[in-house]
C-alpha positions in Angstrom: 0.0 0.0 0.0 1.3 3.4 -0.9 0.1 6.6 0.6 -0.4 8.7 -2.5 -1.2 6.2 -5.1 2.0 6.3 -7.0 5.5 4.9 -6.6 7.9 7.2 -4.9 5.4 9.7 -3.6 5.8 11.4 -0.2 6.2 8.9 2.6 5.5 5.9 0.2 8.6 4.2 1.6 6.9 3.2 4.9 5.3 0.3 3.1 8.1 -0.5 0.6 11.5 -0.9 2.3 13.2 -1.8 5.4 14.6 1.7 5.9 17.6 1.2 3.5 15.8 2.0 0.3 16.8 -1.3 -1.1 14.0 -1.6 -3.6 15.1 1.5 -5.5 18.6 0.1 -6.0 17.4 -3.4 -6.9 15.0 -1.9 -9.5 17.9 -0.5 -11.4 20.2 -3.5 -11.1 23.7 -3.5 -9.6 26.8 -2.3 -11.5 30.3 -2.6 -10.3 31.9 0.7 -9.4 35.1 0.0 -11.5 33.1 -0.5 -14.7 31.1 2.7 -14.1 33.9 5.1 -13.2 34.2 6.7 -16.7 30.4 6.8 -17.1 30.0 8.2 -13.6 32.5 11.0 -14.3 30.7 11.9 -17.5 27.4 11.8 -15.7 28.7 14.0 -12.9 29.8 16.6 -15.5 26.4 16.3 -17.2 24.7 16.8 -13.8 26.6 20.0 -13.2 25.8 21.3 -16.7 22.1 20.4 -16.3 22.0 22.1 -12.9 23.8 25.2 -14.2 21.3 25.5 -17.1 18.3 25.0 -14.8 19.6 27.6 -12.4 20.4 30.0 -15.3 16.8 29.8 -16.5 15.4 30.3 -12.9 17.8 33.2 -12.3 16.5 34.8 -15.6 13.0 34.4 -14.3 13.9 36.1 -11.1 15.4 39.0 -13.1 12.3 39.2 -15.2 10.2 39.4 -12.1 12.2 42.3 -10.7 11.9 44.1 -14.1 8.1 43.6 -14.0 7.9 45.1 -10.5 10.0 48.1 -11.6 7.7 48.7 -14.5 4.6 48.4 -12.3 3.5 45.1 -13.7 2.2 42.4 -11.3 4.1 39.1 -11.1 2.2 35.8 -11.4 0.9 34.5 -8.1 2.6 31.1 -8.4 5.8 29.8 -10.0 6.0 27.0 -12.5 5.6 23.4 -11.1 8.5 22.4 -8.9 9.2 19.1 -10.6 11.3 19.1 -13.8 9.7 17.7 -16.9 9.5 13.9 -17.3 12.6 13.5 -19.5 14.7 15.8 -17.3 13.4 13.9 -14.2 14.5 10.6 -15.6 17.9 12.0 -16.5 18.3 13.4 -13.1 17.5 10.0 -11.5 20.2 8.4 -13.6 22.8 11.0 -12.7 22.0 10.6 -9.0 22.5 6.9 -9.3 25.8 7.4 -11.1 26.9 9.7 -8.3 26.0 7.1 -5.8 28.0 4.4 -7.6 31.3 6.3 -7.8 34.1 5.4 -5.4 34.2 7.6 -3.4 30.7 8.8 -4.0 30.2 12.0 -5.9 29.0 14.0 -2.9 29.1 17.3 -4.6 27.0 15.9 -7.4 24.4 14.7 -4.9 24.4 18.1 -3.3 23.8 19.8 -6.6 21.0 17.4 -7.3 19.4 18.4 -3.9 19.8 22.1 -4.7 18.4 22.0 -8.2 14.7 22.2 -9.2 12.6 19.5 -7.6 15.2 18.4 -5.2 15.6 14.7 -4.8 12.3 14.0 -6.5 11.1 10.9 -4.5 11.3 9.2 -1.1 13.0 6.3 -2.7 15.9 8.5 -3.8 15.9 10.3 -0.5 16.5 7.0 1.3 19.6 6.6 -0.8 20.9 10.2 -0.8 20.0 11.6 2.7 22.4 9.2 4.5 25.2 10.1 2.1 24.6 13.8 2.7 25.0 13.2 6.4 27.7 10.6 6.3 25.6 7.8 7.6 26.4 4.1 6.8 23.1 2.4 6.1 24.7 -1.0 6.9 25.6 0.1 10.4 22.3 1.5 11.7 21.5 1.5 15.4 19.3 -1.3 16.7 15.7 -0.7 17.5 15.5 0.7 21.0 14.1 -1.3 23.8 11.9 -0.3 26.7 15.0 0.9 28.7 15.2 4.0 26.4 12.2 5.5 28.2 13.2 4.7 31.7 14.1 7.6 34.0 14.8 10.1 31.2 14.4 13.8 32.2 12.8 14.7 28.8 10.4 11.7 28.6 7.2 13.5 29.6 7.8 16.5 27.4 8.7 14.3 24.4 5.5 12.3 25.0 3.4 15.5 25.1 4.9 16.8 21.9 4.5 13.5 20.1 0.8 13.3 21.1 0.4 16.8 19.6 2.0 15.9 16.4 -1.1 14.4 14.8 -1.3 16.9 12.0 2.3 16.0 10.8 1.1 12.5 9.8 -0.6 12.0 6.4 -4.3 12.8 6.4 -6.6 9.8 6.5 -4.1 7.5 8.2 -5.9 5.1 10.5 -5.4 5.8 14.2 -3.8 2.4 14.9 -1.2 3.0 12.2 -0.4 6.5 13.4 0.0 5.2 17.0 2.6 2.7 15.9 4.6 5.5 14.2 4.2 7.8 17.2 5.7 5.1 19.4 8.6 4.8 17.0 9.0 8.6 17.0 9.2 8.8 20.8 11.8 6.0 20.9 13.9 7.5 18.1 14.2 10.9 19.9 14.9 9.4 23.3 17.5 7.1 21.8 19.5 10.1 20.5 19.0 12.1 23.7 20.1 9.2 25.9 23.1 8.4 23.7 24.3 12.0 24.0 23.6 13.5 27.4 25.0 16.8 26.3 22.0 17.3 24.0 18.9 18.9 25.4 15.5 18.4 23.9 13.6 21.4 22.6 10.0 21.8 21.5 10.1 21.5 17.7 12.7 18.8 17.6 9.9 16.3 17.0 8.9 18.1 13.8 12.3 17.3 12.3 12.3 13.7 13.7 8.8 12.9 12.3 9.8 14.0 8.8 12.9 11.7 8.9 10.8 8.8 10.3 8.1 9.0 7.7 10.6 9.0 4.8 13.3 6.6 6.1 11.8 4.3 8.7 12.8 4.1 12.4 16.4 2.8 12.3 17.6 5.0 9.5 15.7 8.0 11.0 17.5 7.4 14.3 20.9 7.5 12.6 20.0 10.6 10.5 18.5 12.4 13.6 21.6 11.6 15.6 24.0 13.1 13.0 21.8 16.1 12.5 21.6 16.7 16.3 25.4 16.8 16.5 25.7 19.0 13.4 23.0 21.3 11.9 20.8 21.3 15.0 23.5 21.3 17.7 23.2 25.0 18.6 19.5 24.5 19.3 20.2 21.7 21.7 22.1 23.6 24.4 20.7 23.9 27.9 19.9 27.6 27.3 18.6 29.6 24.3 21.8 31.6 23.9 23.1 29.6 21.0 19.7 29.7 19.3 19.6 33.4 19.6 23.1 33.6 18.2 22.0 31.7 15.0 18.9 34.0 14.7 21.2 37.0 14.9 22.5 36.3 11.4 19.2 37.2 9.9 19.2 41.0 10.3 22.7 41.6 8.9 21.7 39.8 5.7 18.6 42.1 5.3 20.7 45.1 6.1 23.2 44.4 3.4 20.4 43.5 0.8 17.7 46.0 1.6 18.7 48.8 4.1 15.3 50.4 3.9 13.5 47.1 4.8 16.0 46.5 7.6 15.5 50.0 9.1 11.7 49.6 8.9 11.9 46.3 10.8 14.3 47.8 13.3 12.0 50.8 14.0 9.2 48.4 14.6 11.4 46.5 17.1 10.1 43.2 15.7 13.3 41.4 16.3 13.8 37.9 14.9 11.6 35.8 17.1 9.1 35.4 14.3 11.6 33.1 12.5 12.3 30.9 15.5 9.9 28.1 14.6 11.1 28.2 11.0 14.7 27.5 12.0 14.3 25.0 14.8 11.9 22.8 12.8 13.4 23.5 9.4 10.0 24.9 8.5 8.2 21.6 9.1 6.0 23.1 11.7 4.7 26.0 9.6 4.3 24.4 6.1 1.0 22.6 5.3 2.2 20.9 2.1 4.5 17.9 2.7 6.0 18.3 -0.8 7.3 21.8 0.2 8.6 20.4 3.5 10.5 17.6 1.8 11.9 20.0 -0.8 13.4 22.2 1.9 14.8 19.2 3.8 16.6 18.1 0.6 18.0 21.6 0.4 19.0 22.0 4.0 20.5 18.5 4.4 22.9 19.3 1.5 23.8 22.8 2.8 25.7 24.6 5.5 23.9 24.7 8.9 23.1 28.4 8.4 21.2 27.9 5.2 17.9 27.9 7.0 18.7 31.4 8.1 19.5 32.5 4.6 16.2 31.0 3.4 14.4 33.0 6.1 16.1 36.1 4.7 14.9 35.1 1.2 11.3 34.8 2.5 11.4 38.3 4.1 13.0 39.9 1.1 10.4 38.2 -1.1 7.7 39.8 1.1 9.3 43.2 1.2 6.3 45.1 -0.2 3.9 43.5 2.3 6.3 44.3 5.1 6.7 48.0 4.2 2.9 48.3 3.7 2.3 47.0 7.3 1.9 49.2 10.3 5.3 50.0 11.8 4.8 48.4 15.2 5.9 45.1 16.7 2.6 43.3 17.1 1.4 44.0 13.5 4.7 43.2 11.9 5.3 40.1 14.0 1.8 38.7 13.1 2.5 39.3 9.4 5.9 37.8 9.3 5.2 34.8 11.5 2.5 33.5 9.1 4.2 32.0 6.0 2.1 32.1 2.9 1.5 28.6 1.6 1.9 29.6 -2.1 5.5 30.9 -1.9 7.7 30.3 -4.9 9.9 27.8 -3.2 12.2 27.0 -6.0 12.9 30.7 -6.6 13.5 31.1 -2.9 16.0 28.2 -2.8 18.0 29.9 -5.6 17.8 33.2 -3.8 19.0 31.7 -0.5 22.0 30.2 -2.3 22.7 33.6 -3.9 22.6 35.3 -0.5 24.9 32.7 1.0 27.5 33.4 -1.8 27.1 37.2 -1.6 27.2 37.5 2.1 29.3 34.7 3.6 28.7 33.9 7.2 32.4 34.5 7.9 31.8 38.2 6.9 28.6 38.5 8.8 30.3 37.1 11.9 32.6 40.1 12.1 29.7 42.2 13.3 29.9 42.9 17.1 26.7 41.1 17.9 27.9 37.9 16.3 31.5 37.9 17.8 30.3 37.3 21.3 29.2 33.7 20.8 30.8 30.8 19.0 28.6 28.3 17.1 29.3 24.6 17.5 27.4 23.8 14.3 29.4 26.2 12.2 32.7 25.3 13.8 32.3 21.5 13.3 30.9 21.7 9.7 34.2 21.9 7.7 35.6 18.7 9.4 32.3 16.9 8.7 32.4 18.0 5.0 35.9 16.5 4.6 34.9 13.2 6.2 31.7 12.9 4.2 33.5 13.4 0.9 35.4 10.1 1.5 32.3 7.8 1.7 32.3 4.5 -0.2 29.3 3.4 -2.3 26.7 1.1 -0.8 27.8 -1.9 -2.7 31.2 -1.8 -1.1 29.7 -1.0 2.4 27.5 -4.0 2.0 30.4 -6.2 1.1 32.4 -5.0 4.1 29.5 -5.7 6.4 29.1 -9.2 5.0 32.8 -9.9 5.6 32.6 -8.7 9.2 29.6 -11.0 9.8 31.5 -14.0 8.4 34.5 -13.1 10.6 32.4 -12.3 13.7 28.9 -13.8 13.5 26.5 -12.6 16.1 22.8 -11.7 16.9 23.0 -8.7 14.6 23.2 -10.9 11.5 20.1 -12.7 12.5 18.2 -9.5 12.8 19.2 -8.3 9.4 18.2 -11.6 7.9 14.8 -11.3 9.5 14.3 -7.8 8.0 14.3 -9.3 4.4 12.8 -12.7 5.3 9.6 -14.1 3.9 9.0 -15.4 7.4 7.5 -12.0 8.2 4.7 -12.8 5.8 4.3 -16.2 7.4 4.1 -14.6 10.8 1.1 -12.6 9.5 -0.7 -15.8 8.5 0.1 -17.4 11.9 -1.1 -14.5 13.9 -4.3 -14.2 11.9 -5.0 -17.9 12.3 -4.3 -17.9 16.0 -5.8 -14.6 17.2 -8.4 -13.8 14.6 -9.4 -10.7 12.6 -8.4 -8.2 15.3 -4.8 -9.3 15.3 -4.7 -9.4 11.5 -5.8 -5.8 11.4 -3.1 -4.8 13.8 -0.5 -6.8 11.8 -1.6 -5.2 8.5 -1.2 -1.9 10.2 2.3 -2.7 11.2 3.3 -3.9 7.7 1.8 -0.9 5.9 3.0 1.9 8.1 5.7 0.5 10.3 7.0 -2.9 9.1 9.7 -2.8 11.8 7.0 -3.0 14.5 6.1 -6.5 13.5 9.7 -7.7 14.1 9.4 -6.7 17.7 6.9 -9.6 18.2 9.5 -12.2 17.4 
């Protein structure tokens, strides 16, 4: 069963894979990395050219929009559809696969694919690319957490409250029993990360990021992705105080000041501050966007970017709404109310391009020279260069799998039994056994587990 009635749609992977995206790779066959190196190199070059051409067209559209405003003409309310045309989409899928097959993987090619129009296109591709963008080995995922993860944890009650309030983040129409299985997994995934790293402190909004990862990647991969994100892009939000979070927010106004002094001065006179963008940053906009396609598009972008890119994207939104802001009453309540409500029909692809343009024109190293930003040092920013260097040396999945198999032969253990179970037809046999023994009620619960949380069924054996 797939949520949106088509292969590769948002969150379709919950019913299709074990969290490693194996069906996507099997559907295209396996090719040895040695044989594909020349083709991969050519494909990587082709990817860069395709991205450059696409960005050039989009940049031209941005320039045309500015010229229309200068001439007093009204711009169209919506941009063109986010996804590239069918032929370009297929070409992009092939190029992404080629980048994944290189040894080491073509990390820059994957990032460019995440930046370009449509992002990573499908959840199947995301399950292959997101781990590479974060340096996660999909063949060395953490085990499913046990009951002990919930015992005597200082954040357990708050996590539980936030998970219960997260109903709207799940696909509409999902049966309650299915959603509850995923909410249990969501709770355990967050507590696993927090318990593994006592220096991290839970914040409200963390679950918005965790649930997006869970719905795309499954519990075990989501745990690994969330752990890496918590130590990198989200690290400043997970301090015991809000000081580091305020420091990240403080990058917003200097960008606006350099781009649009009049807009910056207007906001300064209104004393609106930057608190209107707090929920944008700490949830990567997942809490404020109603359309899951927009949320996933931004996650593709942010996962491939510098930790401050969410701030540059916030600046792009404010700049896009400049006329609305200047037409608003110049006082804090009115302006805060206007800015804190993100329109749902924003031109997201155009804003992605503009955020990248702002990042190039106003490097964070230059912004950091301002007095307000010199006081505090960001852990996320400081650790990112070392992470980038390590991530660029990743091996392709075929080699990682071979290495894992060799380790299991040398050191067999319970872990190998678990992985065998994940792919085993015995899971289907278990469904028949449960339904015969316990009747229709048990069958309904088991079908729920298979459709929305296949890993839940494994906990029964």
